[in-house]
C-alpha positions in Angstrom: 0.9 33.2 7.9 1.2 30.2 10.2 -1.3 27.1 9.4 -4.9 27.7 10.9 -4.3 23.9 11.8 -1.5 24.3 13.9 -3.8 26.2 16.4 -5.5 23.1 17.3 -3.0 21.3 19.4 -5.8 19.2 21.5 -5.3 15.4 21.2 -8.3 13.5 20.1 -9.9 11.1 17.7 -12.9 9.8 15.6 -13.6 7.2 13.0 -14.4 7.6 9.3 -17.1 5.3 8.3 -19.5 4.8 5.5 -23.2 3.5 5.2 -21.5 0.8 3.0 -18.0 -0.8 1.1 -17.2 0.8 -1.9 -18.0 4.4 -0.6 -14.3 6.0 -1.0 -13.4 5.6 2.7 -9.8 4.4 2.3 -9.0 7.0 -0.3 -10.4 9.7 1.6 -8.9 8.6 4.6 -5.2 8.6 3.1 -5.7 11.8 1.8 -6.7 13.3 5.3 -3.9 11.6 6.4 -1.2 12.7 4.1 -2.9 16.1 4.4 -2.8 16.3 8.1 1.0 15.1 8.3 2.5 17.2 5.7 1.3 20.3 7.6 2.9 19.0 10.7 0.1 17.8 12.4 0.5 14.8 15.0 -1.3 12.5 13.3 -1.7 8.6 14.1 -4.2 6.0 12.2 -6.0 2.8 13.0 -7.9 0.5 10.6 -11.3 -1.4 12.3 -11.4 -5.3 11.7 -8.8 -7.9 10.5 -7.2 -5.9 7.2 -3.4 -6.2 6.3 -3.8 -4.1 3.2 -5.1 -0.4 4.0 -2.6 -0.3 7.1 0.3 -0.4 4.9 -1.1 2.3 2.8 -2.1 4.4 6.4 1.8 3.8 7.2 3.0 5.4 4.2 0.5 8.5 4.7 1.8 9.1 8.1 5.3 7.6 8.2 3.7 5.9 11.5 3.0 2.4 12.5 -0.9 1.9 11.9 -2.5 -0.7 14.2 -5.9 -3.0 13.7 -8.7 -2.4 15.8 -10.9 -5.2 15.7 -14.1 -5.1 18.5 -15.1 -8.9 17.2 -11.9 -10.2 18.4 -9.9 -7.9 21.0 -11.4 -6.9 24.3 -12.2 -3.2 25.2 -9.1 -3.0 27.2 -7.3 -4.2 24.6 -8.8 -2.0 22.1 -8.1 1.0 24.7 -4.5 0.0 24.9 -3.9 -0.1 21.1 -5.7 3.4 20.7 -3.6 5.2 22.9 -0.6 7.3 22.3 0.8 10.3 21.4 -1.1 12.5 18.6 -4.9 12.4 17.1 -6.1 9.3 16.3 -7.8 8.8 12.7 -9.8 5.4 12.2 -10.7 3.8 9.0 -14.1 2.1 9.5 -14.8 -1.4 7.7 -17.8 -2.1 5.4 -20.6 -0.2 6.5 -20.8 1.6 10.3 -23.3 -1.1 11.4 -22.0 -4.2 9.4 -20.2 -7.0 11.6 -19.9 -10.7 12.2 -23.5 -12.8 11.8 -26.0 -13.0 13.2 -26.0 -9.5 15.2 -23.1 -7.4 13.7 -20.8 -7.8 16.5 -17.5 -6.3 15.6 -18.9 -3.6 13.8 -17.0 0.0 13.4 -20.3 1.1 15.4 -19.1 -1.2 18.6 -15.5 0.1 17.9 -17.0 3.9 18.1 -19.0 2.7 21.3 -16.3 1.0 22.8 -13.6 3.7 22.5 -16.1 6.5 22.6 -15.0 8.0 19.6 -17.6 10.3 16.8 -18.1 9.3 13.5 -17.9 11.3 10.3 -19.7 9.4 7.7 -18.4 9.5 3.9 -21.4 9.0 1.5 -20.9 8.0 -1.8 -23.4 10.6 -3.5 -23.2 9.9 -7.3 -26.5 8.5 -7.7 -28.7 10.6 -5.5 -29.6 14.0 -4.4 -32.2 14.5 -2.1 -32.4 11.0 -1.0 -28.9 11.5 0.9 -30.9 13.1 3.9 -33.1 9.8 4.3 -29.8 7.9 4.7 -27.9 10.0 6.7 -30.9 10.8 9.0 -31.6 7.0 9.4 -27.6 6.4 10.3 -27.5 9.4 12.5 -30.7 7.9 14.4 -30.2 4.3 14.0 -28.1 4.3 17.6 -28.1 6.9 19.9 -24.6 5.7 21.3 -22.9 5.9 18.1 -22.4 10.0 17.5 -22.2 10.8 13.6 -20.9 14.2 13.8 -20.2 15.2 10.4 -20.6 14.0 6.7 -18.2 14.1 3.6 -19.6 13.6 0.2 -17.7 11.9 -2.1 -18.3 11.5 -5.9 -20.2 14.6 -6.3 -20.8 15.4 -10.1 -20.6 19.1 -9.6 -21.1 22.2 -7.7 -24.7 22.3 -8.4 -25.1 18.5 -7.3 -23.2 19.7 -4.3 -25.6 22.5 -3.4 -28.5 20.1 -3.8 -26.8 17.6 -1.1 -26.2 20.1 1.2 -29.7 21.7 1.2 -31.3 18.7 1.5 -28.8 17.6 4.8 -29.4 21.1 6.3 -32.4 20.5 8.3 -30.1 17.6 10.1 -27.8 19.7 11.6 -24.8 17.8 10.8 -21.8 19.5 9.1 -21.1 18.7 5.8 -17.1 18.8 6.0 -17.0 18.9 2.2 -17.8 17.7 -1.0 -15.3 15.7 -3.5 -15.7 15.6 -6.8 -15.5 12.4 -8.8 -11.9 11.5 -9.7 -11.0 8.5 -12.0 -7.2 9.5 -11.0 -7.6 8.1 -7.4 -8.8 4.9 -8.4 -6.0 1.9 -7.7 -5.7 -1.2 -8.9 -6.8 -4.6 -7.3 -6.4 -8.3 -7.2 -8.5 -11.3 -5.7 -7.5 -10.5 -1.7 -8.2 -6.9 -2.5 -5.9 -3.9 -3.5 -2.6 -4.3 -4.1 0.0 -3.8 -1.3 1.5 -0.3 -0.8 5.2 -1.3 -1.2 3.8 -2.9 -5.3 2.7 1.2 -6.1 5.5 2.7 -7.9 3.6 5.8 -8.0 2.3 5.5 -4.2 3.6 8.8 -3.1 1.9 10.9 -6.2 -1.2 9.1 -5.4 -1.0 10.3 -1.8 0.0 13.7 -2.5 -3.0 13.7 -5.3 -5.2 12.5 -2.3 -4.2 15.2 -0.2 -4.4 17.7 -2.7 -8.2 16.9 -3.2 -9.0 16.4 0.4 -7.4 19.9 1.2 -9.1 22.0 -1.3 -12.4 20.2 -0.9 -12.6 19.4 3.0 -12.3 21.9 5.9 -10.3 20.3 7.5 -9.9 22.7 10.6 -13.5 21.8 11.3 -12.6 18.0 11.2 -9.9 18.3 13.3 -12.0 20.3 16.0 -15.0 17.2 15.7 -12.3 15.1 17.3 -13.3 13.9 20.9 -10.9 13.8 23.9 -9.8 10.0 25.1 -7.7 9.0 27.8 -6.8 5.7 27.2 -4.7 3.4 29.5 -1.4 2.5 28.1 -0.2 -1.2 29.3 2.7 -3.1 28.2 3.6 -6.6 28.9 6.0 -7.9 31.4 9.4 -9.2 29.8 10.0 -12.6 29.7 13.2 -14.6 29.1 14.6 -13.1 25.8 13.8 -15.2 23.0 14.6 -14.8 18.8 11.9 -15.2 16.3 12.9 -15.3 12.8 9.9 -13.6 10.9 9.4 -13.9 7.0 8.9 -10.4 5.6 8.8 -9.4 1.9 6.2 -9.4 -0.9 4.9 -12.6 -0.6 5.1 -12.8 2.9 3.8 -9.4 4.5 0.6 -10.0 6.4 1.7 -9.4 10.1 -0.3 -7.7 12.9 1.6 -4.8 14.5 0.1 -5.1 17.6 1.5 -9.2 17.6 4.8 -8.2 16.8 4.7 -5.5 19.9 3.6 -7.9 22.4 6.5 -10.4 21.3 8.9 -7.2 21.8 7.3 -6.4 24.9 8.0 -9.6 26.2 11.7 -10.0 25.3 11.1 -11.1 22.0 13.9 -10.3 19.5 12.4 -10.1 16.0 14.5 -11.6 13.0 13.2 -10.4 9.7 14.4 -12.5 6.7 13.2 -12.6 2.8 12.5 -15.8 1.4 12.0 -14.4 -1.9 15.3 -13.1 -2.0 16.4 -16.6 -1.1 17.6 -15.6 2.3 18.2 -18.6 4.9 16.3 -18.7 7.9 18.4 -16.5 10.5 19.6 -18.6 13.7 16.4 -18.3 16.0 14.2 -20.0 18.1 11.2 -19.8 16.7 10.4 -19.3 12.9 7.3 -17.6 12.0 6.1 -17.5 8.1 3.0 -15.2 8.0 0.4 -14.8 5.2 0.8 -12.8 2.2 0.8 -14.0 -1.5 3.2 -16.9 -2.1 0.9 -18.0 -4.8 2.0 -15.2 -7.1 5.9 -16.1 -6.2 5.2 -19.8 -6.1 7.6 -21.0 -8.7 10.5 -18.7 -7.5 9.8 -19.8 -4.0 10.3 -23.5 -5.4 13.6 -22.5 -7.0 14.8 -20.8 -4.1 17.1 -23.6 -2.2 18.8 -21.6 0.4 15.8 -20.7 2.2 14.1 -24.1 1.3 17.0 -26.0 2.8 17.5 -24.1 5.5 13.8 -24.1 6.6 14.0 -27.8 6.3 17.2 -27.6 8.6 15.6 -25.5 11.2 12.4 -28.0 11.3 15.0 -30.3 12.9 15.4 -28.6 16.3 13.0 -25.5 16.5 9.2 -24.8 16.4 7.8 -23.7 13.0 4.4 -21.8 12.4 2.9 -21.0 9.1 -0.1 -18.9 8.4 -2.3 -19.1 5.7 0.2 -18.3 2.9 3.0 -19.3 5.5 1.0 -22.5 6.1 0.7 -23.2 2.0 4.9 -22.8 2.1 5.0 -25.6 4.4 3.0 -27.9 2.6 4.3 -30.4 -0.1 2.5 -28.6 -3.1 1.1 -25.3 -4.4 -0.7 -25.0 -7.5 -1.0 -21.7 -9.0 -4.0 -20.3 -10.7 -2.6 -21.4 -14.4 -2.7 -24.9 -12.8 1.1 -25.5 -12.6 2.4 -27.2 -9.5 4.9 -25.7 -7.2 7.2 -28.2 -4.6 7.1 -26.1 -1.6 8.9 -27.1 1.9 7.4 -30.3 2.5 6.8 -30.2 6.2 3.1 -30.7 6.3 1.1 -33.0 4.3 -0.7 -30.3 2.8 -1.3 -29.5 -1.0 -3.1 -26.4 -2.0 -4.4 -25.1 -5.6 -5.6 -21.5 -6.7 -6.4 -23.3 -10.2 -10.3 -23.2 -8.8 -10.7 -20.2 -6.7 -13.2 -20.4 -3.8 -13.5 -18.0 -1.2 -13.1 -18.7 2.6 -14.0 -15.9 4.5 -15.1 -15.1 8.1 -14.0 -14.8 11.6 -13.3 -17.8 13.7 -12.6 -19.1 17.3 -9.6 -21.7 17.8 -9.1 -24.2 20.1 -5.7 -25.3 19.6 -5.1 -29.5 20.0 -1.3 -29.0 20.4 0.8 -26.4 21.7 1.2 -23.2 19.7 4.4 -22.8 18.6 4.4 -18.8 19.0 2.7 -18.2 21.9 3.5 -21.0 24.7 6.2 -19.0 25.7 3.7 -15.9 26.5 0.5 -17.2 27.6 -1.0 -20.6 28.7 -4.3 -19.4 26.9 -5.2 -22.2 24.2 -8.1 -20.2 22.6 -7.8 -17.5 19.9 -9.9 -15.1 18.1 -8.8 -15.3 14.5 -9.9 -14.3 10.9 -10.0 -16.4 7.7 -9.7 -15.0 4.2 -8.4 -16.7 1.2 -9.3 -18.5 -2.1 -7.1 -21.6 -1.6 -8.5 -24.7 -2.2 -7.4 -27.6 -0.1 -6.4 -30.8 -2.1 -4.9 -33.0 0.4 -4.3 -32.7 4.1 -2.8 -35.4 5.9 -1.6 -35.2 9.6 -2.7 -33.9 13.2 -5.1 -31.0 13.0 -4.1 -28.5 14.8 -7.4 -26.6 16.1 -10.9 -27.1 17.1 -12.7 -24.0 15.1 -16.3 -22.2 15.2 -17.5 -19.5 13.4 -18.8 -16.3 14.7 -22.1 -17.7 15.1 -20.6 -20.4 17.1 -21.1 -23.1 14.9 -18.7 -25.9 14.5 -16.2 -26.2 11.7 -13.8 -28.5 10.4 -10.7 -28.8 12.6 -8.1 -26.3 11.0 -4.7 -26.8 10.6 -1.8 -29.2 10.9 1.1 -29.8 13.1 3.8 -32.4 12.4 6.5 -32.6 15.0 7.9 -29.1 15.3 6.1 -27.6 12.6 2.4 -26.3 12.5 0.2 -23.6 10.7 -3.3 -23.0 9.6 -5.1 -20.9 7.0 -7.0 -18.5 10.2 -4.6 -15.4 11.0 -4.8 -15.1 14.6 -5.7 -11.8 15.8 -5.9 -12.1 19.7 -5.8 -14.8 22.8 -9.0 -15.4 24.3 
């Protein structure tokens, strides 16, 4: 008998959101993505907001790249371009549905829903409620009529009786309950200070994804889920090719935080990407630019410090080409990196920067950056000197000597201290650039 899902061949999309963080959005999203993908469905995925970890899991679940859709940092045209493509689009929201940057929540998942005209399926953590679920879902449905909540998935349900109580309470709202997923300790995932461990660090990732898919397929009506997707026609745009340029991009467990849309932009504009692994002590490839993205260099600081081939090659490259480091890459370009145990590790020494994880302090939020000097990785693509960015790290700066790279404001427009450093051909900052403004 043919899979009934295969009878639904329309291309559309929807957003999986929740009233708050911790409701199980990511696990349920992964279960739905893998369950649909393994039945041959043409499924794509996206993640709302500035997130590097969840998109890696999405890509593992579907076998296709996952894009970030950031309603704070990206224009509507950019969002629609990134959302376009072949196959149904499932977007995982961030935080609560209406939660965004201060003061008014700009950039929320709800903003993304309105920009892309995508309906929302609300994932509700029901472990500590029964009839009150109706007030919760009813409130989210009525809060902004432009945001169309078209279905509910109940998570962490204690029993069939509990599920029946929840469904009875929700019945007067006439919003379809697509499923009730029981509590499962097997679906928990390990975490670290920046969030969940990366997909490549889970040796049992395939087993985890298939387990999530099995549970979702058993407890969620996936045919009804797909039927709720809206049809959209988002125009795809491509950049005009510029003269060929070679950019060496660090890519391994220590340097893995890159936005796919920026890599795509480079490739569409004529850039050849040359990946290499500092952690494997590979030398910087012969290139015109070098990019060290963020990641977890603090976990591998001792190894990086001992990797003489890499360190010598990046110092040699700095004599003739531009080098840019972002967050973890920025720290690697500095003088010293002090790990959580208080041990100091010698880094590349190309910037007058010393950072420490011994006394952790959270730095978090959107940033608007105005460059004080030409940005090494974008000057060939655009004359834009202002960027939308995001900062998220626990490192403390013990010393930063040199010329600042950016003036910075937060999401509310309040001026911050200048960010980053530039010394000759080498520059970097803690901010992750999302898009030019």
